[in-house]
C-alpha positions in Angstrom: 0.0 0.0 0.0 1.3 3.5 -0.9 1.8 5.9 1.8 1.6 9.6 1.1 3.0 12.7 2.7 0.1 15.1 3.4 0.9 18.8 3.3 -1.7 21.5 3.8 -1.4 24.7 1.8 -4.2 26.5 3.8 -3.2 30.1 4.2 -0.1 29.2 2.2 2.2 29.3 5.2 4.5 26.3 4.8 3.0 23.6 6.9 6.1 21.4 6.4 6.3 20.7 10.0 8.3 18.8 12.5 8.3 15.4 10.9 9.6 11.8 11.1 10.5 10.2 7.7 11.6 6.6 7.7 12.4 5.5 4.1 13.2 1.9 3.4 13.9 0.4 0.1 10.6 -0.5 -1.7 8.4 1.3 0.9 8.0 4.7 2.3 6.3 5.9 5.5 5.9 9.5 6.4 4.2 11.2 9.5 3.9 14.8 9.9 2.7 17.2 12.6 1.7 20.7 11.2 2.9 22.8 14.2 6.3 24.3 13.3 7.6 25.6 10.0 10.7 23.3 10.1 11.5 19.7 9.4 13.5 17.5 11.6 14.8 14.7 9.5 17.1 11.7 9.8 20.5 11.9 8.0 20.2 11.4 4.3 16.5 12.6 4.0 17.3 16.4 3.9 17.5 16.6 0.1 14.2 14.7 -0.3 12.6 17.1 2.2 13.7 20.0 0.2 12.3 18.4 -2.9 8.9 18.3 -1.1 9.2 22.0 -0.1 9.9 22.9 -3.7 6.8 20.9 -4.9 4.6 22.7 -2.1 5.9 26.1 -3.1 5.4 25.5 -6.7 1.7 24.4 -6.2 1.2 27.4 -3.9 2.3 29.7 -6.7 0.2 28.1 -9.4 -3.1 27.5 -7.4 -3.9 31.1 -6.4 -7.6 31.7 -7.0 -8.6 28.1 -6.8 -12.2 27.8 -5.5 -11.4 26.4 -2.0 -8.7 25.3 0.4 -5.8 23.5 -1.4 -4.2 20.4 0.3 -1.4 18.4 -1.3 -0.6 14.8 -0.7 3.0 13.8 -2.0 4.1 10.3 -2.4 7.6 10.1 -0.8 10.4 9.4 -3.1 11.9 5.9 -2.8 15.0 5.7 -0.7 16.9 4.4 -3.6 16.4 7.7 -5.5 19.8 9.5 -5.2 20.5 12.9 -6.7 23.5 15.2 -6.2 23.5 18.1 -3.7 21.7 21.1 -5.0 21.8 24.8 -4.0 18.6 25.9 -5.8 15.7 23.9 -7.0 12.6 24.9 -8.9 9.3 23.2 -9.6 7.8 23.0 -13.1 4.7 21.7 -14.9 4.8 18.3 -16.5 3.6 18.6 -20.1 0.0 17.7 -20.3 -0.5 17.5 -16.5 -2.9 19.7 -14.5 -2.5 20.7 -10.9 -5.9 19.2 -10.1 -6.3 15.8 -8.5 -3.7 13.1 -9.0 -0.8 14.5 -11.1 2.9 14.7 -11.4 5.1 17.8 -10.6 8.6 18.2 -11.9 11.5 19.4 -9.8 14.8 20.4 -11.3 18.1 21.5 -9.9 19.2 24.8 -11.4 22.2 25.6 -9.3 24.7 22.8 -8.4 28.5 22.1 -8.6 27.5 18.6 -10.1 25.5 17.8 -13.2 22.1 19.3 -13.2 19.2 17.0 -12.6 15.4 16.7 -12.8 12.8 14.3 -11.4 9.1 13.9 -11.2 7.1 13.6 -7.9 3.6 12.0 -7.7 1.1 14.3 -5.9 -2.6 14.6 -5.2 -3.7 18.2 -5.3 -7.0 18.4 -3.4 -9.3 21.5 -3.6 -11.8 21.5 -0.7 -14.8 23.7 -1.2 -18.5 24.2 -1.3 -20.7 22.9 -4.1 -24.4 22.8 -4.7 -26.6 19.7 -4.6 -30.4 19.3 -4.7 -31.9 19.4 -1.3 -35.1 17.6 -2.6 -36.2 16.0 -5.8 -36.6 18.5 -8.6 -38.8 17.9 -11.6 -37.9 18.6 -15.2 -38.8 22.2 -16.2 -39.0 23.5 -12.6 -37.3 26.7 -11.9 -34.5 26.3 -9.3 -35.3 28.0 -6.1 -32.9 28.6 -3.1 -34.9 26.1 -1.1 -34.3 23.4 -3.7 -30.5 23.6 -3.1 -28.0 23.1 -0.3 -24.3 23.6 -0.3 -22.0 20.6 0.7 -18.3 20.6 1.3 -15.8 18.2 -0.3 -12.9 17.6 -2.6 -13.9 19.4 -5.9 -11.2 17.5 -7.7 -13.1 14.2 -7.2 -16.4 15.6 -8.6 -17.4 16.1 -12.2 -16.0 19.2 -14.0 -17.9 22.4 -14.0 -20.0 21.8 -10.8 -21.9 24.7 -9.5 -20.0 26.4 -6.6 -21.9 29.8 -6.5 -25.7 29.9 -6.0 -25.9 33.0 -8.2 -25.1 30.7 -11.2 -28.6 29.3 -10.6 -30.4 32.5 -11.3 -32.9 32.1 -14.1 -32.3 28.4 -14.5 -34.6 25.5 -14.6 -34.0 21.7 -14.5 -33.3 20.3 -17.9 -34.3 16.8 -16.5 -35.6 15.2 -13.4 -33.1 15.3 -10.6 -33.3 13.2 -7.5 -32.3 14.4 -4.0 -28.5 14.8 -3.6 -27.8 15.5 -7.4 -24.6 17.5 -7.7 -25.5 20.4 -9.9 -23.7 21.1 -13.2 -24.5 23.4 -16.1 -25.5 20.6 -18.4 -28.3 19.6 -15.9 -29.8 23.2 -16.1 -31.1 25.5 -18.9 -31.6 29.1 -19.0 -35.1 30.6 -19.5 -35.9 34.1 -20.7 -36.6 36.5 -17.9 -37.6 39.4 -20.2 -39.7 39.0 -23.2 -39.7 41.2 -26.3 -42.5 43.9 -26.0 -42.8 43.3 -22.2 -43.0 46.2 -19.9 -40.1 46.1 -17.5 -38.7 48.0 -14.6 -35.5 49.8 -15.5 -33.2 50.5 -12.5 -30.3 52.9 -13.2 -27.7 53.1 -10.5 -24.8 55.4 -10.2 -22.6 57.0 -7.5 -25.0 58.5 -5.1 -28.2 58.0 -7.0 -30.8 55.4 -8.1 -33.4 56.0 -10.8 -36.3 53.7 -11.6 -38.5 53.8 -14.7 -40.7 51.6 -16.8 -39.9 50.8 -20.4 -40.5 48.4 -23.2 -38.1 45.6 -23.8 -36.9 45.4 -27.4 -35.7 41.9 -27.3 -36.1 38.6 -25.4 -33.3 38.0 -22.9 -32.1 35.6 -20.3 -30.6 36.5 -17.0 -27.2 38.2 -17.5 -27.8 39.1 -21.2 -27.9 42.7 -22.4 -31.3 44.0 -23.5 -32.5 47.3 -25.0 -35.3 49.1 -23.2 -37.3 51.9 -24.8 -38.5 54.5 -22.2 -41.4 56.9 -22.6 -39.2 59.6 -24.0 -38.4 57.3 -27.0 -34.7 56.9 -25.8 -33.2 53.4 -26.1 -31.2 52.3 -22.9 -29.1 49.3 -22.7 -29.2 47.2 -19.5 -28.5 43.7 -18.1 -31.5 41.5 -17.5 -31.9 40.2 -14.0 -33.3 37.0 -12.7 -36.1 39.1 -11.1 -37.3 40.3 -14.6 -35.9 43.8 -13.9 -33.3 45.4 -16.1 -30.2 46.9 -14.5 -28.2 49.9 -15.7 -25.0 51.0 -14.1 -23.2 54.3 -14.8 
């Protein structure tokens, strides 16, 4: 059974903590306590520890803006992996690999008195965050209401691509098919419906710094939530705004 070195990148302080690493040929076992920002390692393991640090720092720099807390599990290098001493290492992306789920991360030595080297480290980049699931069965064609949905927490990398992580993404959406309780919501399970119809009288809300103006007008096109629509007001002027899920049209200056 493979054992993994678990590193947390929460807050992106290095949680490479006081550790004990025992590496035996053909097997690896690592335990860590995330309490101090230094590693206490047996002789011969310091270089491997620096490689793990390089991996963590590289993932940190590349996952800014991910939708959740990033944790990293690294499979320790086999004790039979020997590389020359290195003054400066850097991480790099493996061609075709993504820092999402199980992946490989490259580490190369860029400053050494010996021959430069590079190697690849197996890692599991986990992204823990909230995602939307149905809180009750939802019938095909039903408009999604906030009471129909609940947010759950989990590793987003283990879920289908494109899952809904923000409830505002459900505005103006209806179920494209029948969805049982606990369905993980994805865009392909939903469809947008018009919130403004051509010729419909709509409320136009104009918002600027220090003022709000409301007026009624006539929609010149049919639009879904988030789409731009032209509204003709009583003066005959055409004003562009963004259709809202409420059916209003928002104009910002």
